[in-house]
MDTraj code that builds the backbone (N, CA, C; nanometers):
import mdtraj as md
import numpy as np

residues = "UNK UNK UNK UNK UNK UNK UNK UNK UNK UNK UNK UNK UNK UNK UNK UNK UNK UNK UNK UNK UNK UNK UNK UNK UNK UNK UNK UNK UNK UNK UNK UNK UNK UNK UNK UNK UNK UNK UNK UNK UNK UNK UNK UNK UNK UNK UNK UNK UNK UNK UNK UNK UNK UNK UNK UNK UNK UNK UNK UNK UNK UNK UNK UNK UNK UNK UNK UNK UNK UNK UNK UNK UNK UNK UNK UNK UNK UNK UNK UNK UNK UNK UNK UNK UNK UNK UNK UNK UNK UNK UNK UNK UNK UNK UNK UNK UNK UNK UNK UNK UNK UNK UNK UNK UNK UNK UNK UNK UNK UNK UNK UNK UNK UNK UNK UNK UNK UNK UNK UNK UNK UNK UNK UNK UNK UNK UNK UNK UNK UNK UNK UNK UNK UNK UNK UNK UNK UNK UNK UNK UNK UNK UNK UNK UNK UNK UNK UNK UNK UNK UNK UNK UNK UNK UNK UNK UNK UNK UNK UNK UNK UNK UNK UNK UNK UNK UNK UNK UNK UNK UNK UNK UNK UNK UNK UNK UNK".split()
xyz = np.array([
    [-0.1398, 1.3283, 1.9179],
    [-0.1658, 1.2816, 1.7828],
    [-0.0447, 1.2010, 1.7352],
    [-0.0710, 1.0976, 1.6581],
    [0.0353, 1.0161, 1.5992],
    [0.0178, 1.0134, 1.4479],
    [0.1315, 1.0190, 1.3787],
    [0.1311, 1.0222, 1.2320],
    [0.2314, 0.9197, 1.1800],
    [0.1907, 0.8425, 1.0803],
    [0.2788, 0.7470, 1.0135],
    [0.2939, 0.7906, 0.8679],
    [0.4196, 0.8128, 0.8256],
    [0.4497, 0.8542, 0.6887],
    [0.5347, 0.7472, 0.6220],
    [0.4921, 0.7045, 0.5049],
    [0.5641, 0.6028, 0.4297],
    [0.5856, 0.6547, 0.2885],
    [0.6877, 0.6031, 0.2232],
    [0.7128, 0.6425, 0.0848],
    [0.8486, 0.5963, 0.0403],
    [0.8741, 0.6110, -0.0871],
    [1.0011, 0.5704, -0.1445],
    [1.1155, 0.6593, -0.0996],
    [1.2343, 0.6121, -0.1246],
    [1.3550, 0.6865, -0.0891],
    [1.3583, 0.8220, -0.1587],
    [1.3932, 0.9236, -0.0822],
    [1.4082, 1.0602, -0.1337],
    [1.2797, 1.1121, -0.1994],
    [1.1658, 1.0841, -0.1355],
    [1.0363, 1.1295, -0.1860],
    [0.9696, 1.2325, -0.0969],
    [1.0425, 1.2855, 0.0029],
    [0.9888, 1.3937, 0.0837],
    [0.9324, 1.3528, 0.2185],
    [0.9569, 1.2300, 0.2626],
    [0.9039, 1.1848, 0.3917],
    [0.9582, 1.2680, 0.5074],
    [1.0883, 1.2885, 0.5100],
    [1.1489, 1.3628, 0.6215],
    [1.1011, 1.5072, 0.6239],
    [1.0934, 1.5697, 0.5086],
    [1.0465, 1.7084, 0.5007],
    [0.9017, 1.7188, 0.5489],
    [0.8170, 1.6267, 0.5044],
    [0.6775, 1.6263, 0.5486],
    [0.6701, 1.5970, 0.6981],
    [0.7525, 1.5044, 0.7456],
    [0.7557, 1.4725, 0.8879],
    [0.7956, 1.5926, 0.9719],
    [0.8953, 1.6672, 0.9265],
    [0.9390, 1.7871, 0.9986],
    [0.8270, 1.8895, 1.0037],
    [0.7592, 1.9083, 0.8929],
    [0.6483, 2.0052, 0.8868],
    [0.5366, 1.9631, 0.9823],
    [0.5009, 1.8354, 0.9813],
    [0.3945, 1.7859, 1.0681],
    [0.4340, 1.7989, 1.2155],
    [0.5574, 1.7620, 1.2477],
    [0.6032, 1.7705, 1.3870],
    [0.6014, 1.9149, 1.4366],
    [0.6480, 2.0089, 1.3539],
    [0.6474, 2.1505, 1.3943],
    [0.5050, 2.1988, 1.4175],
    [0.4109, 2.1562, 1.3318],
    [0.2712, 2.1971, 1.3485],
    [0.2126, 2.1399, 1.4772],
    [0.2458, 2.0161, 1.5087],
    [0.1953, 1.9532, 1.6307],
    [0.2551, 2.0157, 1.7560],
    [0.3815, 2.0521, 1.7503],
    [0.4530, 2.1017, 1.8685],
    [0.4062, 2.2393, 1.9120],
    [0.3676, 2.3225, 1.8170],
    [0.3352, 2.4607, 1.8535],
    [0.4562, 2.5230, 1.9196],
    [0.4397, 2.5683, 2.0426],
    [0.5506, 2.6278, 2.1188],
    [0.6178, 2.5252, 2.2106],
    [0.5711, 2.4009, 2.2076],
    [0.6233, 2.2980, 2.2975],
    [0.7540, 2.2381, 2.2493],
    [0.8114, 2.1509, 2.3329],
    [0.9377, 2.0849, 2.2974],
    [0.9246, 2.0026, 2.1696],
    [1.0297, 2.0061, 2.0896],
    [1.0310, 1.9402, 1.9593],
    [1.1582, 1.8567, 1.9474],
    [1.1418, 1.7263, 1.9344],
    [1.2537, 1.6323, 1.9340],
    [1.2651, 1.5630, 1.7997],
    [1.3868, 1.5547, 1.7496],
    [1.4165, 1.4779, 1.6286],
    [1.4922, 1.3541, 1.6745],
    [1.4285, 1.2383, 1.6653],
    [1.4907, 1.1133, 1.7068],
    [1.5583, 1.0525, 1.5840],
    [1.6899, 1.0653, 1.5809],
    [1.7700, 1.0175, 1.4679],
    [1.8103, 0.8729, 1.4938],
    [1.7620, 0.7819, 1.4105],
    [1.7867, 0.6401, 1.4339],
    [1.9006, 0.5825, 1.3498],
    [1.9447, 0.6550, 1.2471],
    [2.0483, 0.6007, 1.1591],
    [2.1844, 0.5975, 1.2286],
    [2.2450, 0.4830, 1.2232],
    [2.3835, 0.4680, 1.2678],
    [2.4674, 0.4673, 1.1398],
    [2.5507, 0.5693, 1.1188],
    [2.6228, 0.5787, 0.9916],
    [2.7274, 0.4677, 0.9774],
    [2.7332, 0.4135, 0.8539],
    [2.8292, 0.3074, 0.8239],
    [2.9306, 0.3475, 0.7178],
    [2.9026, 0.4560, 0.6448],
    [2.9946, 0.4977, 0.5395],
    [2.9781, 0.6481, 0.5148],
    [3.0526, 0.6996, 0.4218],
    [3.0481, 0.8431, 0.3944],
    [2.9129, 0.8860, 0.3372],
    [2.8491, 0.8008, 0.2596],
    [2.7168, 0.8340, 0.2061],
    [2.6175, 0.8550, 0.3208],
    [2.6215, 0.7673, 0.4216],
    [2.5347, 0.7835, 0.5387],
    [2.5660, 0.9130, 0.6121],
    [2.6937, 0.9421, 0.6320],
    [2.7331, 1.0643, 0.7031],
    [2.6884, 1.1887, 0.6260],
    [2.6992, 1.1854, 0.4937],
    [2.6552, 1.2992, 0.4116],
    [2.5036, 1.3175, 0.4227],
    [2.4308, 1.2082, 0.4241],
    [2.2852, 1.2161, 0.4370],
    [2.2466, 1.2764, 0.5724],
    [2.3159, 1.2350, 0.6767],
    [2.2898, 1.2891, 0.8108],
    [2.3190, 1.4384, 0.8135],
    [2.4315, 1.4796, 0.7554],
    [2.4653, 1.6234, 0.7514],
    [2.3575, 1.7018, 0.6770],
    [2.3090, 1.6485, 0.5651],
    [2.2049, 1.7162, 0.4863],
    [2.0771, 1.7315, 0.5686],
    [2.0380, 1.6261, 0.6390],
    [1.9179, 1.6334, 0.7230],
    [1.9366, 1.7354, 0.8357],
    [2.0552, 1.7403, 0.8945],
    [2.0821, 1.8383, 1.0008],
    [2.0733, 1.9803, 0.9465],
    [2.1300, 2.0037, 0.8285],
    [2.1231, 2.1369, 0.7676],
    [1.9788, 2.1740, 0.7346],
    [1.9013, 2.0769, 0.6836],
    [1.7618, 2.1032, 0.6466],
    [1.6777, 2.1474, 0.7652],
    [1.7038, 2.0920, 0.8827],
    [1.6207, 2.1271, 0.9981],
    [1.6834, 2.2323, 1.0880],
    [1.7988, 2.2858, 1.0466],
    [1.8648, 2.3907, 1.1240],
    [1.7703, 2.5103, 1.1395],
    [1.7577, 2.5584, 1.2612],
    [1.6723, 2.6733, 1.2880],
    [1.5246, 2.6413, 1.3001],
    [1.4891, 2.5138, 1.2942],
    [1.3475, 2.4742, 1.3020],
    [1.3033, 2.4392, 1.4436],
    [1.3949, 2.4452, 1.5400],
    [1.3578, 2.4213, 1.6788],
    [1.3717, 2.2790, 1.7277],
    [1.4238, 2.1905, 1.6442],
    [1.4403, 2.0515, 1.6861],
    [1.5603, 2.0350, 1.7789],
    [1.5422, 1.9540, 1.8811],
    [1.6528, 1.9060, 1.9626],
    [1.6756, 1.7613, 1.9180],
    [1.7981, 1.7279, 1.8821],
    [1.8263, 1.5952, 1.8288],
    [1.8606, 1.4971, 1.9405],
    [1.8011, 1.3791, 1.9296],
    [1.8318, 1.2661, 2.0167],
    [1.8756, 1.1535, 1.9241],
    [1.9989, 1.1089, 1.9374],
    [2.0463, 0.9967, 1.8567],
    [2.0118, 0.8686, 1.9301],
    [1.9259, 0.7891, 1.8683],
    [1.8750, 0.6689, 1.9337],
    [1.8612, 0.5584, 1.8295],
    [1.9677, 0.4842, 1.8085],
    [1.9668, 0.3772, 1.7099],
    [1.9126, 0.2454, 1.7601],
    [1.8865, 0.2348, 1.8903],
    [1.8354, 0.1133, 1.9540],
    [1.7346, 0.1536, 2.0607],
    [1.6540, 0.0600, 2.1036],
    [1.5719, 0.0772, 2.2233],
    [1.5008, 0.2135, 2.2246],
    [1.4170, 0.2345, 2.1261],
    [1.3556, 0.3651, 2.1013],
    [1.2836, 0.4233, 2.2224],
    [1.2007, 0.3442, 2.2877],
    [1.1177, 0.4023, 2.3937],
    [1.1994, 0.4550, 2.5112],
    [1.3251, 0.4130, 2.5240],
    [1.4075, 0.4652, 2.6340],
    [1.4356, 0.6146, 2.6186],
    [1.4245, 0.6681, 2.4977],
    [1.4526, 0.8112, 2.4804],
    [1.3369, 0.8990, 2.5287],
    [1.2255, 0.8391, 2.5681],
    [1.1153, 0.9177, 2.6250],
    [1.1438, 0.9592, 2.7688],
    [1.2325, 0.8880, 2.8362],
    [1.2600, 0.9150, 2.9780],
    [1.3024, 1.0603, 2.9982],
    [1.2253, 1.1320, 3.0768],
    [1.2570, 1.2712, 3.1080],
    [1.2261, 1.3700, 2.9964],
    [1.1617, 1.3248, 2.8906],
    [1.1296, 1.4150, 2.7790],
    [0.9794, 1.4137, 2.7535],
    [0.9284, 1.5291, 2.7166],
    [0.7889, 1.5385, 2.6752],
    [0.7850, 1.6249, 2.5504],
    [0.6711, 1.6269, 2.4840],
    [0.6567, 1.7104, 2.3656],
    [0.6280, 1.6287, 2.2417],
    [0.6770, 1.6772, 2.1299],
    [0.6537, 1.6164, 1.9991],
    [0.7825, 1.5532, 1.9495],
    [0.7702, 1.4297, 1.9006],
    [0.8857, 1.3529, 1.8544],
    [0.8699, 1.3163, 1.7078],
    [0.9738, 1.3412, 1.6303],
    [0.9824, 1.2945, 1.4927],
    [1.0831, 1.1809, 1.4916],
    [1.0382, 1.0604, 1.4612],
    [1.1247, 0.9429, 1.4568],
    [1.1615, 0.9180, 1.3110],
    [1.2874, 0.9410, 1.2787],
    [1.3348, 0.9284, 1.1413],
    [1.4630, 0.8445, 1.1416],
    [1.4534, 0.7171, 1.1130],
    [1.3426, 0.6477, 1.0537],
    [1.3224, 0.5100, 1.1153],
    [1.1998, 0.4598, 1.0988],
    [1.1660, 0.3243, 1.1402],
    [1.2513, 0.2245, 1.0624],
    [1.2773, 0.2543, 0.9368],
    [1.3563, 0.1673, 0.8497],
    [1.4950, 0.1432, 0.9077],
    [1.5627, 0.2497, 0.9469],
    [1.6975, 0.2370, 1.0034],
    [1.6926, 0.1698, 1.1400],
    [1.5911, 0.2007, 1.2192],
    [1.5789, 0.1405, 1.3516],
    [1.5713, -0.0116, 1.3409],
    [1.4879, -0.0615, 1.2503],
    [1.4769, -0.2064, 1.2335],
    [1.6087, -0.2652, 1.1838],
    [1.6738, -0.1992, 1.0895],
    [1.8024, -0.2496, 1.0392],
    [1.9049, -0.2583, 1.1522],
    [1.9103, -0.1573, 1.2375],
    [2.0043, -0.1577, 1.3504],
    [1.9797, -0.2767, 1.4424],
    [1.8536, -0.3039, 1.4682],
    [1.8174, -0.4098, 1.5620],
    [1.8305, -0.5494, 1.5003],
    [1.8041, -0.5591, 1.3710],
    [1.8017, -0.6900, 1.3053],
    [1.9400, -0.7358, 1.2610],
    [2.0200, -0.6435, 1.2107],
    [2.1550, -0.6737, 1.1623],
    [2.2530, -0.6115, 1.2609],
    [2.2963, -0.6886, 1.3565],
    [2.3728, -0.6403, 1.4707],
    [2.5164, -0.6037, 1.4331],
    [2.5782, -0.5126, 1.5092],
    [2.7158, -0.4697, 1.4811],
    [2.8176, -0.5843, 1.4824],
    [2.7873, -0.6900, 1.5573],
    [2.8810, -0.8028, 1.5626],
    [2.8648, -0.8970, 1.4434],
    [2.7762, -0.8599, 1.3483],
    [2.7550, -0.9406, 1.2285],
    [2.6447, -1.0433, 1.2425],
    [2.5841, -1.0529, 1.3592],
    [2.4761, -1.1497, 1.3786],
    [2.3438, -1.0940, 1.3264],
    [2.2505, -1.1844, 1.3097],
    [2.1171, -1.1531, 1.2583],
    [2.0159, -1.1902, 1.3659],
    [1.9251, -1.0968, 1.3981],
    [1.8250, -1.1208, 1.5011],
    [1.6877, -1.1329, 1.4360],
    [1.6390, -1.2546, 1.4119],
    [1.5100, -1.2719, 1.3450],
    [1.3911, -1.2261, 1.4290],
    [1.4097, -1.2083, 1.5602],
    [1.3015, -1.1640, 1.6480],
    [1.2910, -1.0111, 1.6548],
    [1.3850, -0.9417, 1.5915],
    [1.3880, -0.7950, 1.5991],
    [1.2579, -0.7286, 1.5520],
    [1.1955, -0.7715, 1.4426],
    [1.0726, -0.7016, 1.4012],
    [0.9635, -0.7015, 1.5087],
    [0.9433, -0.8130, 1.5749],
    [0.8422, -0.8203, 1.6802],
    [0.8776, -0.7257, 1.7948],
    [1.0030, -0.7276, 1.8350],
    [1.0481, -0.6440, 1.9464],
    [1.0417, -0.4944, 1.9103],
    [1.0873, -0.4599, 1.7901],
    [1.0857, -0.3197, 1.7457],
    [0.9421, -0.2703, 1.7319],
    [0.8542, -0.3528, 1.6802],
    [0.7137, -0.3133, 1.6661],
    [0.6536, -0.2834, 1.8025],
    [0.6759, -0.3705, 1.8985],
    [0.6229, -0.3477, 2.0337],
    [0.6811, -0.2193, 2.0932],
    [0.8098, -0.1963, 2.0701],
    [0.8750, -0.0760, 2.1221],
    [0.8176, 0.0505, 2.0568],
    [0.7952, 0.0462, 1.9269],
    [0.7374, 0.1608, 1.8566],
    [0.5964, 0.1920, 1.9076],
    [0.5176, 0.0901, 1.9311],
    [0.3819, 0.1125, 1.9817],
    [0.3849, 0.1666, 2.1242],
    [0.4790, 0.1196, 2.2064],
    [0.4957, 0.1766, 2.3420],
    [0.5351, 0.3237, 2.3321],
    [0.6276, 0.3516, 2.2393],
    [0.6730, 0.4893, 2.2182],
    [0.5544, 0.5766, 2.1777],
    [0.4759, 0.5310, 2.0807],
    [0.3607, 0.6084, 2.0326],
    [0.2620, 0.6356, 2.1451],
    [0.2408, 0.5365, 2.2302],
    [0.1466, 0.5530, 2.3410],
    [0.2014, 0.6469, 2.4484],
    [0.3335, 0.6542, 2.4623],
    [0.3940, 0.7347, 2.5677],
    [0.4275, 0.8770, 2.5295],
    [0.4287, 0.9066, 2.4007],
    [0.4633, 1.0416, 2.3540],
    [0.3378, 1.1281, 2.3454],
    [0.3555, 1.2571, 2.3736],
    [0.2438, 1.3497, 2.3565],
    [0.1998, 1.3500, 2.2103],
    [0.2962, 1.3680, 2.1201],
    [0.2750, 1.3592, 1.9755],
    [0.3945, 1.2859, 1.9166],
    [0.3691, 1.2032, 1.8152],
    [0.4786, 1.1319, 1.7489],
    [0.4524, 1.1226, 1.5999],
    [0.5587, 1.1443, 1.5227],
    [0.5553, 1.1307, 1.3776],
    [0.6601, 1.0260, 1.3426],
    [0.6186, 0.9223, 1.2698],
    [0.7075, 0.8126, 1.2316],
    [0.7302, 0.8152, 1.0812],
    [0.8563, 0.8093, 1.0406],
    [0.8945, 0.8083, 0.8994],
    [0.9475, 0.6692, 0.8661],
    [0.8974, 0.6114, 0.7558],
    [0.9366, 0.4750, 0.7181],
    [0.9436, 0.4625, 0.5665],
    [1.0489, 0.3971, 0.5187],
    [1.0617, 0.3725, 0.3745],
    [0.9641, 0.2657, 0.3290],
    [0.9131, 0.2835, 0.2076],
    [0.8295, 0.1827, 0.1424],
    [0.9215, 0.1083, 0.0461],
    [0.9518, -0.0162, 0.0772],
    [1.0504, -0.0926, -0.0010],
    [0.9904, -0.2195, -0.0603],
    [0.8633, -0.2143, -0.0958],
    [0.7925, -0.3361, -0.1320],
    [0.7430, -0.3406, -0.2766],
    [0.7781, -0.2447, -0.3595],
    [0.7197, -0.2353, -0.4933],
    [0.7964, -0.3081, -0.6022],
    [0.9209, -0.3413, -0.5778],
    [0.9966, -0.4054, -0.6845],
    [0.9653, -0.5550, -0.6899],
    [1.0070, -0.6172, -0.7954],
    [0.9816, -0.7598, -0.8136],
    [1.1083, -0.8420, -0.7902],
    [1.2052, -0.7812, -0.7253],
    [1.3312, -0.8505, -0.7028],
    [1.3174, -0.9682, -0.6090],
    [1.4080, -1.0622, -0.6251],
    [1.4166, -1.1767, -0.5340],
    [1.5404, -1.1554, -0.4493],
    [1.5230, -1.1696, -0.3199],
    [1.6307, -1.1396, -0.2274],
    [1.6628, -1.2618, -0.1421],
    [1.7774, -1.2556, -0.0771],
    [1.8152, -1.3637, 0.0128],
    [1.7208, -1.3658, 0.1328],
    [1.7292, -1.4709, 0.2117],
    [1.6393, -1.4894, 0.3247],
    [1.6463, -1.3789, 0.4279],
    [1.7661, -1.3252, 0.4524],
    [1.7810, -1.2175, 0.5499],
    [1.7081, -1.0914, 0.5044],
    [1.7263, -1.0572, 0.3771],
    [1.6616, -0.9375, 0.3234],
    [1.5102, -0.9538, 0.3215],
    [1.4636, -1.0716, 0.2825],
    [1.3191, -1.0954, 0.2810],
    [1.2614, -1.0896, 0.4220],
    [1.3347, -1.1420, 0.5197],
    [1.2880, -1.1341, 0.6590],
    [1.2799, -0.9876, 0.7035],
    [1.3769, -0.9071, 0.6616],
    [1.3757, -0.7642, 0.6935],
    [1.2550, -0.6965, 0.6285],
    [1.2331, -0.7228, 0.5017],
    [1.1202, -0.6624, 0.4303],
    [0.9861, -0.7023, 0.4930],
    [0.9719, -0.8297, 0.5267],
    [0.8485, -0.8762, 0.5920],
    [0.8321, -0.8078, 0.7282],
    [0.9412, -0.7999, 0.8040],
    [0.9360, -0.7340, 0.9344],
    [0.8965, -0.5880, 0.9230],
    [0.9560, -0.5171, 0.8257],
    [0.9231, -0.3758, 0.8072],
    [0.7773, -0.3599, 0.7644],
    [0.7288, -0.4503, 0.6800],
    [0.5882, -0.4455, 0.6379],
    [0.4958, -0.4665, 0.7581],
    [0.5284, -0.5615, 0.8440],
    [0.4459, -0.5873, 0.9623],
    [0.4453, -0.4660, 1.0558],
    [0.5619, -0.4052, 1.0734],
    [0.5709, -0.2847, 1.1570],
    [0.4879, -0.1722, 1.0960],
    [0.5004, -0.1539, 0.9650],
    [0.4229, -0.0495, 0.8969],
    [0.2732, -0.0695, 0.9127],
    [0.2274, -0.1933, 0.9011],
    [0.0842, -0.2218, 0.9179],
    [0.0398, -0.1900, 1.0604],
    [0.1210, -0.2273, 1.1583],
    [0.0850, -0.2018, 1.2980],
    [0.0810, -0.0516, 1.3267],
    [0.1803, 0.0224, 1.2774],
    [0.1807, 0.1669, 1.3000],
    [0.0650, 0.2349, 1.2268],
    [0.0366, 0.1909, 1.1048],
    [-0.0745, 0.2495, 1.0293],
    [-0.2070, 0.2253, 1.1020],
    [-0.2230, 0.1077, 1.1601],
    [-0.3460, 0.0785, 1.2345],
    [-0.3547, 0.1641, 1.3613],
    [-0.2416, 0.1872, 1.4269],
    [-0.2395, 0.2606, 1.5527],
    [-0.2516, 0.4121, 1.5334],
    [-0.1831, 0.4657, 1.4359],
    [-0.1700, 0.6108, 1.4210],
    [-0.3006, 0.6773, 1.3781],
    [-0.3144, 0.8021, 1.4209],
    [-0.4318, 0.8819, 1.3866],
    [-0.4321, 0.9212, 1.2393],
    [-0.3122, 0.9487, 1.1872],
    [-0.2974, 0.9938, 1.0490],
    [-0.1950, 0.9059, 0.9794],
    [-0.2251, 0.8686, 0.8556],
    [-0.1348, 0.7881, 0.7735],
    [-0.1295, 0.8525, 0.6360],
    [-0.0068, 0.8719, 0.5849],
    [0.0083, 0.9306, 0.4512],
    [0.1251, 0.8647, 0.3800],
    [0.1168, 0.8632, 0.2482],
    [0.2244, 0.8121, 0.1642],
    [0.2796, 0.9287, 0.0823],
    [0.4127, 0.9391, 0.0762],
    [0.4743, 1.0464, -0.0012],
    [0.5186, 0.9942, -0.1373],
    [0.5158, 1.0842, -0.2330],
    [0.5618, 1.0525, -0.3674],
    [0.5984, 1.1832, -0.4369],
    [0.7221, 1.1951, -0.4784],
    [0.7657, 1.3131, -0.5520],
    [0.7454, 1.4433, -0.4773],
    [0.7599, 1.4413, -0.3448],
    [0.7437, 1.5626, -0.2654],
    [0.5997, 1.5937, -0.2286],
    [0.5064, 1.5156, -0.2775],
    [0.3651, 1.5323, -0.2430],
    [0.3246, 1.4185, -0.1505],
    [0.2057, 1.4292, -0.0935],
    [0.1581, 1.3193, -0.0115],
    [0.0137, 1.2869, -0.0436],
    [-0.0188, 1.1605, -0.0199],
    [-0.1552, 1.1115, -0.0351],
    [-0.2004, 1.0714, 0.1045],
    [-0.3064, 1.1327, 0.1506],
    [-0.3599, 1.1039, 0.2824],
    [-0.4401, 0.9749, 0.2757],
    [-0.4063, 0.8787, 0.3572],
    [-0.4740, 0.7490, 0.3610],
    [-0.5709, 0.7373, 0.4781],
    [-0.5436, 0.8141, 0.5846],
    [-0.6245, 0.8049, 0.7068],
    [-0.6039, 0.9333, 0.7868],
    [-0.7107, 0.9860, 0.8431],
    [-0.6996, 1.1016, 0.9313],
    [-0.6767, 1.2317, 0.8564],
    [-0.6090, 1.3250, 0.9255],
    [-0.5849, 1.4579, 0.8700],
    [-0.4490, 1.5082, 0.9171],
    [-0.3891, 1.5928, 0.8362],
    [-0.2621, 1.6556, 0.8764],
    [-0.2926, 1.7681, 0.9757],
    [-0.1949, 1.8020, 1.0587],
    [-0.2202, 1.8996, 1.1662],
    [-0.2170, 2.0460, 1.1242],
    [-0.2336, 2.0742, 0.9967],
    [-0.2364, 2.2138, 0.9540],
    [-0.3630, 2.2429, 0.8759],
])
top = md.Topology()
chain = top.add_chain()
for i, resn in enumerate(residues, 1):
    res = top.add_residue(resn, chain, resSeq=i)
    for name in ("N", "CA", "C"):
        top.add_atom(name, md.element.get_by_symbol(name[0]), res)
traj = md.Trajectory(xyz[None], top)
């Protein structure tokens, strides 16, 4: 089963993703694919909070900020990918300061390969499209890329839900509980 979860920042996507992944895994292997590459203390604090939240829940963490499908090698079970948003940022805005405009296409293909190769996968992605702000070309390219990836994952996944205020709205399919 594959699940795509979208929603605003700090609206319960990760918590819902963890719950869904645990339900899918049963007694099987449970992987938390951490895609964020920390850049400052705020990022490091967020990572620590997420680690504390899932402590004792049975997750084995795989840090994979690039080339997502490579983390399937030698692993089976249920994967929680948190987050698609950070994965695209890592690929699009490179550590050397360069910008890769082809990253959304490549990341989307990689995510779909990952979804097809995993026994179960839960994808967490920020919804960053509701404001009326005008952004520079790089940011707009990122937003368009993330929207295209979200549409592709929503079309592919068995279940799609949007989180808001700790609740979720089911858009497609059913949750595994």
